[in-house]
All heavy atoms as TSV, in Angstrom:
chain	resi	resn	atom	element	x	y	z
A	1	LEU	N	N	2.745	91.284	31.882
A	1	LEU	CA	C	3.245	89.928	31.836
A	1	LEU	C	C	4.363	89.729	32.856
A	1	LEU	O	O	4.413	88.702	33.527
A	1	LEU	CB	C	3.722	89.584	30.430
A	1	LEU	CG	C	4.264	88.183	30.242
A	1	LEU	CD1	C	3.243	87.123	30.615
A	1	LEU	CD2	C	4.748	87.992	28.830
A	2	ILE	N	N	5.233	90.715	32.988
A	2	ILE	CA	C	6.336	90.600	33.948
A	2	ILE	C	C	5.795	90.455	35.365
A	2	ILE	O	O	6.279	89.638	36.147
A	2	ILE	CB	C	7.302	91.796	33.826
A	2	ILE	CG1	C	8.054	91.713	32.505
A	2	ILE	CG2	C	8.276	91.838	35.002
A	2	ILE	CD1	C	8.869	92.940	32.178
A	3	ARG	N	N	4.767	91.234	35.714
A	3	ARG	CA	C	4.188	91.136	37.067
A	3	ARG	C	C	3.564	89.767	37.311
A	3	ARG	O	O	3.644	89.231	38.416
A	3	ARG	CB	C	3.171	92.252	37.304
A	3	ARG	CG	C	3.867	93.597	37.512
A	3	ARG	CD	C	2.977	94.694	38.049
A	3	ARG	NE	N	2.083	94.358	39.131
A	3	ARG	CZ	C	2.434	94.270	40.430
A	3	ARG	NH1	N	3.677	94.476	40.795
A	3	ARG	NH2	N	1.534	93.994	41.343
A	4	ILE	N	N	2.951	89.169	36.299
A	4	ILE	CA	C	2.375	87.826	36.447
A	4	ILE	C	C	3.484	86.807	36.666
A	4	ILE	O	O	3.386	85.940	37.543
A	4	ILE	CB	C	1.503	87.450	35.237
A	4	ILE	CG1	C	0.248	88.330	35.210
A	4	ILE	CG2	C	1.111	85.962	35.285
A	4	ILE	CD1	C	-0.593	88.189	33.964
A	5	LEU	N	N	4.562	86.905	35.911
A	5	LEU	CA	C	5.681	85.977	36.086
A	5	LEU	C	C	6.316	86.141	37.465
A	5	LEU	O	O	6.621	85.153	38.144
A	5	LEU	CB	C	6.724	86.178	34.990
A	5	LEU	CG	C	6.274	85.798	33.578
A	5	LEU	CD1	C	7.327	86.200	32.566
A	5	LEU	CD2	C	5.957	84.322	33.483
A	6	ARG	N	N	6.510	87.388	37.896
A	6	ARG	CA	C	7.124	87.640	39.202
A	6	ARG	C	C	6.221	87.197	40.355
A	6	ARG	O	O	6.693	86.932	41.457
A	6	ARG	CB	C	7.484	89.109	39.341
A	6	ARG	CG	C	8.667	89.511	38.462
A	6	ARG	CD	C	8.913	91.007	38.492
A	6	ARG	NE	N	9.196	91.500	39.822
A	6	ARG	CZ	C	10.414	91.752	40.288
A	6	ARG	NH1	N	11.456	91.583	39.511
A	6	ARG	NH2	N	10.573	92.205	41.513
A	7	ALA	N	N	4.909	87.089	40.105
A	7	ALA	CA	C	3.974	86.599	41.124
A	7	ALA	C	C	4.247	85.138	41.462
A	7	ALA	O	O	3.864	84.649	42.527
A	7	ALA	CB	C	2.533	86.771	40.647
A	8	HIS	N	N	4.931	84.423	40.562
A	8	HIS	CA	C	5.241	83.005	40.758
A	8	HIS	C	C	6.642	82.764	41.315
A	8	HIS	O	O	7.025	81.614	41.521
A	8	HIS	CB	C	5.108	82.267	39.426
A	8	HIS	CG	C	3.702	82.214	38.927
A	8	HIS	ND1	N	3.125	83.266	38.275
A	8	HIS	CD2	C	2.778	81.245	39.012
A	8	HIS	CE1	C	1.882	82.941	37.972
A	8	HIS	NE2	N	1.642	81.719	38.410
A	9	LEU	N	N	7.402	83.823	41.551
A	9	LEU	CA	C	8.796	83.665	41.970
A	9	LEU	C	C	9.002	84.124	43.407
A	9	LEU	O	O	8.510	85.172	43.817
A	9	LEU	CB	C	9.715	84.476	41.053
A	9	LEU	CG	C	9.670	84.105	39.573
A	9	LEU	CD1	C	10.513	85.084	38.777
A	9	LEU	CD2	C	10.133	82.685	39.361
A	10	LEU	N	N	9.762	83.308	44.158
A	10	LEU	CA	C	10.144	83.643	45.524
A	10	LEU	C	C	11.655	83.712	45.598
A	10	LEU	O	O	12.350	83.008	44.865
A	10	LEU	CB	C	9.663	82.570	46.503
A	10	LEU	CG	C	8.191	82.200	46.459
A	10	LEU	CD1	C	7.919	81.056	47.426
A	10	LEU	CD2	C	7.328	83.400	46.785
A	11	GLU	N	N	12.168	84.530	46.483
A	11	GLU	CA	C	13.608	84.612	46.672
A	11	GLU	C	C	14.067	83.443	47.540
A	11	GLU	O	O	13.416	83.074	48.511
A	11	GLU	CB	C	13.980	85.929	47.344
A	11	GLU	CG	C	15.458	86.183	47.361
A	11	GLU	CD	C	15.792	87.574	47.845
A	11	GLU	OE1	O	15.007	88.506	47.598
A	11	GLU	OE2	O	16.842	87.711	48.483
A	12	GLY	N	N	15.193	82.859	47.194
A	12	GLY	CA	C	15.745	81.757	47.974
A	12	GLY	C	C	15.390	80.406	47.385
A	12	GLY	O	O	14.745	80.303	46.344
A	13	MET	N	N	15.839	79.368	48.070
A	13	MET	CA	C	15.582	77.992	47.639
A	13	MET	C	C	14.768	77.309	48.727
A	13	MET	O	O	15.319	76.854	49.724
A	13	MET	CB	C	16.892	77.252	47.383
A	13	MET	CG	C	17.680	77.818	46.220
A	13	MET	SD	S	19.212	76.944	45.897
A	13	MET	CE	C	18.617	75.359	45.371
A	14	LEU	N	N	13.456	77.266	48.562
A	14	LEU	CA	C	12.571	76.701	49.573
A	14	LEU	C	C	12.154	75.287	49.182
A	14	LEU	O	O	11.575	75.073	48.122
A	14	LEU	CB	C	11.330	77.578	49.740
A	14	LEU	CG	C	11.583	79.002	50.215
A	14	LEU	CD1	C	10.307	79.827	50.151
A	14	LEU	CD2	C	12.141	78.989	51.619
A	15	SER	N	N	12.427	74.340	50.056
A	15	SER	CA	C	12.020	72.957	49.835
A	15	SER	C	C	10.565	72.779	50.274
A	15	SER	O	O	9.964	73.691	50.859
A	15	SER	CB	C	12.913	72.015	50.642
A	15	SER	OG	O	12.672	72.199	52.025
A	16	GLU	N	N	10.026	71.593	50.032
A	16	GLU	CA	C	8.674	71.290	50.507
A	16	GLU	C	C	8.603	71.435	52.023
A	16	GLU	O	O	7.658	72.002	52.564
A	16	GLU	CB	C	8.271	69.879	50.091
A	16	GLU	CG	C	6.927	69.455	50.646
A	16	GLU	CD	C	6.581	68.015	50.360
A	16	GLU	OE1	O	7.398	67.283	49.786
A	16	GLU	OE2	O	5.468	67.619	50.739
A	17	ALA	N	N	9.615	70.942	52.728
A	17	ALA	CA	C	9.646	71.047	54.191
A	17	ALA	C	C	9.672	72.513	54.630
A	17	ALA	O	O	8.997	72.886	55.594
A	17	ALA	CB	C	10.849	70.303	54.748
A	18	ASP	N	N	10.423	73.353	53.933
A	18	ASP	CA	C	10.468	74.789	54.244
A	18	ASP	C	C	9.083	75.412	54.084
A	18	ASP	O	O	8.651	76.209	54.914
A	18	ASP	CB	C	11.457	75.522	53.333
A	18	ASP	CG	C	12.891	75.098	53.538
A	18	ASP	OD1	O	13.240	74.653	54.651
A	18	ASP	OD2	O	13.671	75.201	52.570
A	19	LEU	N	N	8.402	75.069	53.002
A	19	LEU	CA	C	7.072	75.625	52.743
A	19	LEU	C	C	6.068	75.188	53.795
A	19	LEU	O	O	5.213	75.963	54.203
A	19	LEU	CB	C	6.581	75.219	51.352
A	19	LEU	CG	C	7.325	75.835	50.175
A	19	LEU	CD1	C	6.822	75.237	48.861
A	19	LEU	CD2	C	7.175	77.342	50.163
A	20	ARG	N	N	6.176	73.948	54.251
A	20	ARG	CA	C	5.231	73.430	55.256
A	20	ARG	C	C	5.399	74.101	56.619
A	20	ARG	O	O	4.501	74.058	57.444
A	20	ARG	CB	C	5.340	71.923	55.371
A	20	ARG	CG	C	4.763	71.214	54.164
A	20	ARG	CD	C	4.551	69.744	54.432
A	20	ARG	NE	N	3.694	69.157	53.424
A	20	ARG	CZ	C	2.372	69.090	53.503
A	20	ARG	NH1	N	1.752	69.577	54.539
A	20	ARG	NH2	N	1.669	68.524	52.544
A	21	GLU	N	N	6.530	74.749	56.853
A	21	GLU	CA	C	6.772	75.427	58.128
A	21	GLU	C	C	6.308	76.881	58.121
A	21	GLU	O	O	6.344	77.543	59.154
A	21	GLU	CB	C	8.266	75.384	58.467
A	21	GLU	CG	C	8.781	74.002	58.774
A	21	GLU	CD	C	10.265	73.985	59.073
A	21	GLU	OE1	O	10.908	75.056	59.043
A	21	GLU	OE2	O	10.783	72.889	59.315
A	22	LYS	N	N	5.881	77.388	56.984
A	22	LYS	CA	C	5.516	78.798	56.859
A	22	LYS	C	C	4.001	78.965	56.717
A	22	LYS	O	O	3.315	78.102	56.196
A	22	LYS	CB	C	6.189	79.411	55.640
A	22	LYS	CG	C	7.710	79.434	55.742
A	22	LYS	CD	C	8.307	80.098	54.528
A	22	LYS	CE	C	9.791	80.236	54.639
A	22	LYS	NZ	N	10.222	81.193	55.644
A	23	ALA	N	N	3.499	80.107	57.167
A	23	ALA	CA	C	2.090	80.452	56.987
A	23	ALA	C	C	1.891	81.286	55.731
A	23	ALA	O	O	0.813	81.308	55.146
A	23	ALA	CB	C	1.563	81.203	58.198
A	24	SER	N	N	2.964	81.975	55.317
A	24	SER	CA	C	2.884	82.806	54.114
A	24	SER	C	C	4.294	83.038	53.578
A	24	SER	O	O	5.275	82.824	54.284
A	24	SER	CB	C	2.203	84.139	54.401
A	24	SER	OG	O	2.973	84.896	55.308
A	25	VAL	N	N	4.365	83.479	52.328
A	25	VAL	CA	C	5.623	83.842	51.677
A	25	VAL	C	C	5.393	85.122	50.891
A	25	VAL	O	O	4.259	85.483	50.599
A	25	VAL	CB	C	6.146	82.723	50.743
A	25	VAL	CG1	C	6.577	81.504	51.528
A	25	VAL	CG2	C	5.114	82.354	49.694
A	26	THR	N	N	6.473	85.798	50.540
A	26	THR	CA	C	6.385	87.020	49.750
A	26	THR	C	C	7.021	86.774	48.393
A	26	THR	O	O	8.154	86.311	48.310
A	26	THR	CB	C	7.100	88.188	50.464
A	26	THR	OG1	O	6.506	88.348	51.753
A	26	THR	CG2	C	6.968	89.477	49.678
A	27	ASN	N	N	6.277	87.075	47.317
A	27	ASN	CA	C	6.826	86.877	45.970
A	27	ASN	C	C	7.663	88.079	45.551
A	27	ASN	O	O	7.809	89.041	46.303
A	27	ASN	CB	C	5.714	86.557	44.959
A	27	ASN	CG	C	4.735	87.688	44.765
A	27	ASN	OD1	O	5.019	88.850	45.011
A	27	ASN	ND2	N	3.547	87.350	44.303
A	28	LEU	N	N	8.234	88.022	44.354
A	28	LEU	CA	C	9.121	89.095	43.903
A	28	LEU	C	C	8.395	90.402	43.601
A	28	LEU	O	O	9.026	91.444	43.457
A	28	LEU	CB	C	9.921	88.650	42.680
A	28	LEU	CG	C	10.966	87.565	42.939
A	28	LEU	CD1	C	11.803	87.325	41.687
A	28	LEU	CD2	C	11.865	87.898	44.106
A	29	ASN	N	N	7.063	90.380	43.529
A	29	ASN	CA	C	6.293	91.623	43.398
A	29	ASN	C	C	6.083	92.296	44.753
A	29	ASN	O	O	5.587	93.404	44.826
A	29	ASN	CB	C	4.920	91.355	42.785
A	29	ASN	CG	C	4.975	91.063	41.314
A	29	ASN	OD1	O	5.853	91.555	40.612
A	29	ASN	ND2	N	4.048	90.260	40.825
A	30	GLY	N	N	6.412	91.583	45.832
A	30	GLY	CA	C	6.167	92.106	47.170
A	30	GLY	C	C	4.821	91.706	47.729
A	30	GLY	O	O	4.445	92.149	48.818
A	31	ASP	N	N	4.074	90.871	47.013
A	31	ASP	CA	C	2.768	90.402	47.475
A	31	ASP	C	C	2.957	89.252	48.465
A	31	ASP	O	O	3.798	88.379	48.262
A	31	ASP	CB	C	1.912	89.890	46.312
A	31	ASP	CG	C	1.664	90.940	45.242
A	31	ASP	OD1	O	1.558	92.127	45.600
A	31	ASP	OD2	O	1.568	90.569	44.061
A	32	THR	N	N	2.158	89.241	49.526
A	32	THR	CA	C	2.180	88.140	50.483
A	32	THR	C	C	1.194	87.077	50.027
A	32	THR	O	O	0.027	87.373	49.781
A	32	THR	CB	C	1.807	88.633	51.893
A	32	THR	OG1	O	2.761	89.610	52.287
A	32	THR	CG2	C	1.806	87.495	52.897
A	33	LEU	N	N	1.680	85.841	49.902
A	33	LEU	CA	C	0.850	84.721	49.479
A	33	LEU	C	C	0.650	83.788	50.664
A	33	LEU	O	O	1.611	83.358	51.302
A	33	LEU	CB	C	1.509	83.949	48.337
A	33	LEU	CG	C	1.835	84.751	47.078
A	33	LEU	CD1	C	2.617	83.892	46.099
A	33	LEU	CD2	C	0.561	85.264	46.445
A	34	LYS	N	N	-0.600	83.473	50.959
A	34	LYS	CA	C	-0.930	82.585	52.060
A	34	LYS	C	C	-0.642	81.138	51.663
A	34	LYS	O	O	-0.975	80.710	50.560
A	34	LYS	CB	C	-2.409	82.743	52.419
A	34	LYS	CG	C	-2.845	81.926	53.591
A	34	LYS	CD	C	-4.299	82.195	53.904
A	34	LYS	CE	C	-4.776	81.315	55.039
A	34	LYS	NZ	N	-6.208	81.498	55.285
A	35	LEU	N	N	-0.006	80.397	52.554
A	35	LEU	CA	C	0.239	78.970	52.360
A	35	LEU	C	C	-0.774	78.189	53.185
A	35	LEU	O	O	-0.980	78.484	54.356
A	35	LEU	CB	C	1.648	78.590	52.808
A	35	LEU	CG	C	2.759	78.988	51.860
A	35	LEU	CD1	C	4.090	78.973	52.579
A	35	LEU	CD2	C	2.796	78.067	50.678
A	36	GLU	N	N	-1.413	77.212	52.552
A	36	GLU	CA	C	-2.367	76.350	53.251
A	36	GLU	C	C	-1.950	74.909	53.046
A	36	GLU	O	O	-1.618	74.517	51.933
A	36	GLU	CB	C	-3.775	76.583	52.724
A	36	GLU	CG	C	-4.272	77.994	52.968
A	36	GLU	CD	C	-5.666	78.232	52.405
A	36	GLU	OE1	O	-6.217	77.330	51.749
A	36	GLU	OE2	O	-6.189	79.330	52.618
A	37	GLN	N	N	-1.961	74.127	54.124
A	37	GLN	CA	C	-1.553	72.731	54.049
A	37	GLN	C	C	-2.635	71.830	54.619
A	37	GLN	O	O	-3.362	72.224	55.524
A	37	GLN	CB	C	-0.270	72.483	54.854
A	37	GLN	CG	C	0.933	73.214	54.372
A	37	GLN	CD	C	1.156	74.538	55.068
A	37	GLN	OE1	O	0.554	74.820	56.082
A	37	GLN	NE2	N	2.002	75.366	54.523
A	38	ASP	N	N	-2.712	70.620	54.056
A	38	ASP	CA	C	-3.464	69.544	54.678
A	38	ASP	C	C	-2.585	68.299	54.597
A	38	ASP	O	O	-1.412	68.387	54.241
A	38	ASP	CB	C	-4.839	69.355	54.026
A	38	ASP	CG	C	-4.785	68.966	52.566
A	38	ASP	OD1	O	-3.774	68.360	52.125
A	38	ASP	OD2	O	-5.749	69.243	51.845
A	39	TRP	N	N	-3.119	67.157	54.892
A	39	TRP	CA	C	-2.310	65.933	54.900
A	39	TRP	C	C	-1.758	65.580	53.537
A	39	TRP	O	O	-0.740	64.913	53.415
A	39	TRP	CB	C	-3.123	64.758	55.426
A	39	TRP	CG	C	-3.362	64.851	56.883
A	39	TRP	CD1	C	-4.516	65.258	57.501
A	39	TRP	CD2	C	-2.443	64.585	57.932
A	39	TRP	NE1	N	-4.361	65.249	58.854
A	39	TRP	CE2	C	-3.096	64.823	59.146
A	39	TRP	CE3	C	-1.116	64.156	57.965
A	39	TRP	CZ2	C	-2.478	64.656	60.371
A	39	TRP	CZ3	C	-0.505	63.967	59.194
A	39	TRP	CH2	C	-1.185	64.222	60.369
A	40	PHE	N	N	-2.428	66.010	52.463
A	40	PHE	CA	C	-2.073	65.537	51.135
A	40	PHE	C	C	-1.443	66.586	50.226
A	40	PHE	O	O	-0.807	66.244	49.248
A	40	PHE	CB	C	-3.313	64.967	50.433
A	40	PHE	CG	C	-3.977	63.894	51.235
A	40	PHE	CD1	C	-5.161	64.133	51.900
A	40	PHE	CD2	C	-3.399	62.643	51.347
A	40	PHE	CE1	C	-5.765	63.138	52.654
A	40	PHE	CE2	C	-3.991	61.642	52.095
A	40	PHE	CZ	C	-5.185	61.894	52.751
A	41	SER	N	N	-1.639	67.857	50.522
A	41	SER	CA	C	-1.141	68.866	49.588
A	41	SER	C	C	-0.875	70.203	50.282
A	41	SER	O	O	-1.281	70.425	51.411
A	41	SER	CB	C	-2.144	69.072	48.449
A	41	SER	OG	O	-3.332	69.652	48.951
A	42	THR	N	N	-0.210	71.065	49.536
A	42	THR	CA	C	0.050	72.439	49.965
A	42	THR	C	C	-0.429	73.352	48.850
A	42	THR	O	O	-0.244	73.048	47.673
A	42	THR	CB	C	1.558	72.662	50.206
A	42	THR	OG1	O	1.999	71.751	51.210
A	42	THR	CG2	C	1.851	74.075	50.651
A	43	SER	N	N	-1.055	74.455	49.205
A	43	SER	CA	C	-1.435	75.444	48.199
A	43	SER	C	C	-0.803	76.777	48.567
A	43	SER	O	O	-0.562	77.084	49.732
A	43	SER	CB	C	-2.951	75.567	48.064
A	43	SER	OG	O	-3.520	76.073	49.239
A	44	ILE	N	N	-0.520	77.552	47.536
A	44	ILE	CA	C	0.114	78.853	47.706
A	44	ILE	C	C	-0.671	79.869	46.892
A	44	ILE	O	O	-0.854	79.706	45.692
A	44	ILE	CB	C	1.601	78.806	47.286
A	44	ILE	CG1	C	2.269	80.144	47.495
A	44	ILE	CG2	C	1.781	78.310	45.880
A	44	ILE	CD1	C	3.763	80.123	47.354
A	45	GLY	N	N	-1.189	80.862	47.552
A	45	GLY	CA	C	-1.973	81.876	46.863
A	45	GLY	C	C	-3.174	81.295	46.134
A	45	GLY	O	O	-3.594	81.810	45.112
A	46	GLY	N	N	-3.729	80.193	46.646
A	46	GLY	CA	C	-4.891	79.558	46.032
A	46	GLY	C	C	-4.561	78.530	44.964
A	46	GLY	O	O	-5.446	77.869	44.450
A	47	ALA	N	N	-3.305	78.370	44.610
A	47	ALA	CA	C	-2.884	77.391	43.599
A	47	ALA	C	C	-2.267	76.185	44.308
A	47	ALA	O	O	-1.376	76.345	45.137
A	47	ALA	CB	C	-1.874	78.004	42.645
A	48	SER	N	N	-2.746	74.996	43.988
A	48	SER	CA	C	-2.207	73.779	44.609
A	48	SER	C	C	-0.872	73.407	43.982
A	48	SER	O	O	-0.716	73.452	42.763
A	48	SER	CB	C	-3.181	72.618	44.423
A	48	SER	OG	O	-4.365	72.859	45.132
A	49	ILE	N	N	0.073	73.045	44.834
A	49	ILE	CA	C	1.371	72.577	44.350
A	49	ILE	C	C	1.203	71.130	43.912
A	49	ILE	O	O	0.793	70.280	44.692
A	49	ILE	CB	C	2.458	72.710	45.434
A	49	ILE	CG1	C	2.628	74.190	45.805
A	49	ILE	CG2	C	3.773	72.107	44.950
A	49	ILE	CD1	C	3.588	74.423	46.955
A	50	ARG	N	N	1.504	70.846	42.645
A	50	ARG	CA	C	1.305	69.514	42.073
A	50	ARG	C	C	2.580	68.708	41.974
A	50	ARG	O	O	2.538	67.496	41.879
A	50	ARG	CB	C	0.668	69.627	40.694
A	50	ARG	CG	C	-0.707	70.207	40.717
A	50	ARG	CD	C	-1.647	69.256	41.402
A	50	ARG	NE	N	-2.981	69.810	41.451
A	50	ARG	CZ	C	-3.874	69.476	42.342
A	50	ARG	NH1	N	-3.583	68.593	43.268
A	50	ARG	NH2	N	-5.054	70.025	42.327
A	51	SER	N	N	3.709	69.354	41.967
A	51	SER	CA	C	4.993	68.657	41.881
A	51	SER	C	C	5.998	69.433	42.709
A	51	SER	O	O	6.165	70.632	42.532
A	51	SER	CB	C	5.455	68.576	40.423
A	51	SER	OG	O	6.696	67.943	40.339
A	52	TYR	N	N	6.653	68.739	43.638
A	52	TYR	CA	C	7.594	69.380	44.548
A	52	TYR	C	C	9.025	69.175	44.109
A	52	TYR	O	O	9.395	68.128	43.597
A	52	TYR	CB	C	7.456	68.791	45.953
A	52	TYR	CG	C	6.166	69.108	46.627
A	52	TYR	CD1	C	5.127	68.194	46.629
A	52	TYR	CD2	C	5.979	70.315	47.275
A	52	TYR	CE1	C	3.939	68.477	47.271
A	52	TYR	CE2	C	4.792	70.608	47.915
A	52	TYR	CZ	C	3.772	69.682	47.917
A	52	TYR	OH	O	2.595	69.961	48.543
A	53	GLU	N	N	9.831	70.177	44.379
A	53	GLU	CA	C	11.279	70.101	44.355
A	53	GLU	C	C	11.891	69.572	43.064
A	53	GLU	O	O	12.535	68.540	43.046
A	53	GLU	CB	C	11.774	69.298	45.554
A	53	GLU	CG	C	11.444	70.007	46.847
A	53	GLU	CD	C	12.014	69.316	48.057
A	53	GLU	OE1	O	13.063	68.684	47.961
A	53	GLU	OE2	O	11.389	69.444	49.117
A	54	ILE	N	N	11.663	70.298	41.999
A	54	ILE	CA	C	12.400	70.058	40.760
A	54	ILE	C	C	13.644	70.928	40.874
A	54	ILE	O	O	13.576	72.146	40.747
A	54	ILE	CB	C	11.564	70.431	39.528
A	54	ILE	CG1	C	10.272	69.610	39.522
A	54	ILE	CG2	C	12.364	70.222	38.254
A	54	ILE	CD1	C	9.232	70.098	38.537
A	55	ASN	N	N	14.773	70.303	41.195
A	55	ASN	CA	C	16.005	71.047	41.442
A	55	ASN	C	C	16.643	71.507	40.138
A	55	ASN	O	O	16.725	70.744	39.181
A	55	ASN	CB	C	16.987	70.190	42.234
A	55	ASN	CG	C	16.490	69.924	43.634
A	55	ASN	OD1	O	16.203	70.862	44.375
A	55	ASN	ND2	N	16.363	68.670	44.002
A	56	THR	N	N	17.067	72.763	40.118
A	56	THR	CA	C	17.769	73.339	38.979
A	56	THR	C	C	19.077	73.944	39.486
A	56	THR	O	O	19.332	73.958	40.684
A	56	THR	CB	C	16.921	74.426	38.288
A	56	THR	OG1	O	16.767	75.526	39.185
A	56	THR	CG2	C	15.551	73.889	37.885
A	57	THR	N	N	19.869	74.475	38.591
A	57	THR	CA	C	21.151	75.049	39.000
A	57	THR	C	C	20.990	76.370	39.750
A	57	THR	O	O	21.881	76.759	40.493
A	57	THR	CB	C	22.067	75.282	37.785
A	57	THR	OG1	O	21.397	76.140	36.867
A	57	THR	CG2	C	22.429	73.967	37.124
A	58	ASN	N	N	19.861	77.046	39.572
A	58	ASN	CA	C	19.697	78.345	40.227
A	58	ASN	C	C	18.457	78.430	41.117
A	58	ASN	O	O	17.998	79.506	41.449
A	58	ASN	CB	C	19.663	79.464	39.183
A	58	ASN	CG	C	18.482	79.345	38.254
A	58	ASN	OD1	O	17.839	78.310	38.198
A	58	ASN	ND2	N	18.207	80.396	37.513
A	59	GLY	N	N	17.898	77.295	41.506
A	59	GLY	CA	C	16.739	77.330	42.384
A	59	GLY	C	C	15.996	76.017	42.412
A	59	GLY	O	O	16.494	74.991	41.960
A	60	VAL	N	N	14.784	76.083	42.963
A	60	VAL	CA	C	13.905	74.926	43.073
A	60	VAL	C	C	12.570	75.307	42.457
A	60	VAL	O	O	12.041	76.387	42.725
A	60	VAL	CB	C	13.697	74.529	44.551
A	60	VAL	CG1	C	12.754	73.355	44.673
A	60	VAL	CG2	C	15.016	74.229	45.227
A	61	ILE	N	N	12.016	74.422	41.643
A	61	ILE	CA	C	10.719	74.662	41.008
A	61	ILE	C	C	9.671	73.814	41.714
A	61	ILE	O	O	9.877	72.628	41.949
A	61	ILE	CB	C	10.766	74.305	39.510
A	61	ILE	CG1	C	11.779	75.176	38.791
A	61	ILE	CG2	C	9.372	74.438	38.891
A	61	ILE	CD1	C	12.055	74.739	37.367
A	62	HIS	N	N	8.542	74.429	42.035
A	62	HIS	CA	C	7.364	73.730	42.545
A	62	HIS	C	C	6.242	74.046	41.554
A	62	HIS	O	O	5.834	75.196	41.429
A	62	HIS	CB	C	6.976	74.218	43.938
A	62	HIS	CG	C	8.052	74.062	44.960
A	62	HIS	ND1	N	8.312	72.868	45.585
A	62	HIS	CD2	C	8.949	74.939	45.454
A	62	HIS	CE1	C	9.313	73.028	46.433
A	62	HIS	NE2	N	9.719	74.283	46.369
A	63	MET	N	N	5.758	73.062	40.839
A	63	MET	CA	C	4.727	73.292	39.821
A	63	MET	C	C	3.363	73.465	40.481
A	63	MET	O	O	3.000	72.715	41.391
A	63	MET	CB	C	4.689	72.128	38.839
A	63	MET	CG	C	5.953	72.052	38.014
A	63	MET	SD	S	6.054	70.615	36.934
A	63	MET	CE	C	4.588	70.778	35.961
A	64	VAL	N	N	2.604	74.476	40.040
A	64	VAL	CA	C	1.272	74.739	40.561
A	64	VAL	C	C	0.222	74.501	39.481
A	64	VAL	O	O	0.544	74.458	38.292
A	64	VAL	CB	C	1.155	76.189	41.110
A	64	VAL	CG1	C	2.043	76.374	42.323
A	64	VAL	CG2	C	1.481	77.216	40.060
A	65	ASP	N	N	-1.039	74.371	39.904
A	65	ASP	CA	C	-2.097	73.994	38.975
A	65	ASP	C	C	-2.882	75.154	38.376
A	65	ASP	O	O	-3.824	74.943	37.632
A	65	ASP	CB	C	-3.046	73.015	39.634
A	65	ASP	CG	C	-3.842	73.609	40.794
A	65	ASP	OD1	O	-3.529	74.744	41.224
A	65	ASP	OD2	O	-4.755	72.935	41.275
A	66	LYS	N	N	-2.506	76.393	38.711
A	66	LYS	CA	C	-3.178	77.547	38.090
A	66	LYS	C	C	-2.285	78.776	38.162
A	66	LYS	O	O	-1.291	78.790	38.882
A	66	LYS	CB	C	-4.542	77.811	38.727
A	66	LYS	CG	C	-4.503	78.362	40.118
A	66	LYS	CD	C	-5.924	78.608	40.602
A	66	LYS	CE	C	-5.935	79.535	41.786
A	66	LYS	NZ	N	-7.268	79.894	42.207
A	67	VAL	N	N	-2.671	79.794	37.449
A	67	VAL	CA	C	-1.919	81.039	37.408
A	67	VAL	C	C	-2.184	81.839	38.676
A	67	VAL	O	O	-3.329	81.985	39.104
A	67	VAL	CB	C	-2.311	81.876	36.163
A	67	VAL	CG1	C	-1.631	83.229	36.174
A	67	VAL	CG2	C	-1.988	81.114	34.897
A	68	ILE	N	N	-1.116	82.336	39.281
A	68	ILE	CA	C	-1.226	83.212	40.443
A	68	ILE	C	C	-1.150	84.642	39.919
A	68	ILE	O	O	-0.170	85.035	39.306
A	68	ILE	CB	C	-0.074	82.948	41.443
A	68	ILE	CG1	C	-0.125	81.502	41.935
A	68	ILE	CG2	C	-0.151	83.927	42.619
A	68	ILE	CD1	C	1.098	81.093	42.727
A	69	LEU	N	N	-2.216	85.398	40.132
A	69	LEU	CA	C	-2.253	86.776	39.636
A	69	LEU	C	C	-1.667	87.727	40.674
A	69	LEU	O	O	-1.823	87.518	41.883
A	69	LEU	CB	C	-3.688	87.166	39.302
A	69	LEU	CG	C	-4.309	86.380	38.153
A	69	LEU	CD1	C	-5.769	86.770	37.972
A	69	LEU	CD2	C	-3.536	86.585	36.867
A	70	PRO	N	N	-0.975	88.765	40.209
A	70	PRO	CA	C	-0.389	89.741	41.143
A	70	PRO	C	C	-1.457	90.543	41.859
A	70	PRO	O	O	-2.579	90.708	41.359
A	70	PRO	CB	C	0.472	90.621	40.250
A	70	PRO	CG	C	-0.075	90.457	38.886
A	70	PRO	CD	C	-0.705	89.101	38.831
A	71	GLY	N	N	-1.079	91.056	43.058
A	71	GLY	CA	C	-1.980	91.938	43.801
A	71	GLY	C	C	-2.064	93.284	43.111
A	71	GLY	O	O	-1.352	93.562	42.152
A	72	LYS	N	N	-2.934	94.126	43.615
A	72	LYS	CA	C	-3.120	95.425	42.978
A	72	LYS	C	C	-2.099	96.429	43.425
A	72	LYS	O	O	-1.563	96.399	44.452
A	72	LYS	CB	C	-4.527	95.950	43.295
A	72	LYS	CG	C	-5.558	95.052	42.692
A	72	LYS	CD	C	-6.935	95.583	42.958
A	72	LYS	CE	C	-7.919	94.636	42.284
A	72	LYS	NZ	N	-9.223	95.064	42.302
């Protein structure tokens, strides 16, 4: 369960604009997740981002539409 949760976490505070400038990101498990963009959406590791930039006191939340599973 911890590895699944860490698959959804990135270090730092990345905005939507930050994500659109990258081809990939590394999660807290050390897995590289490919970022794909089109005119209407961004997906990370195959999961589409449905809500951008929910600001919290310790980071930024981007809600995705499915579970991102850790690499092997």
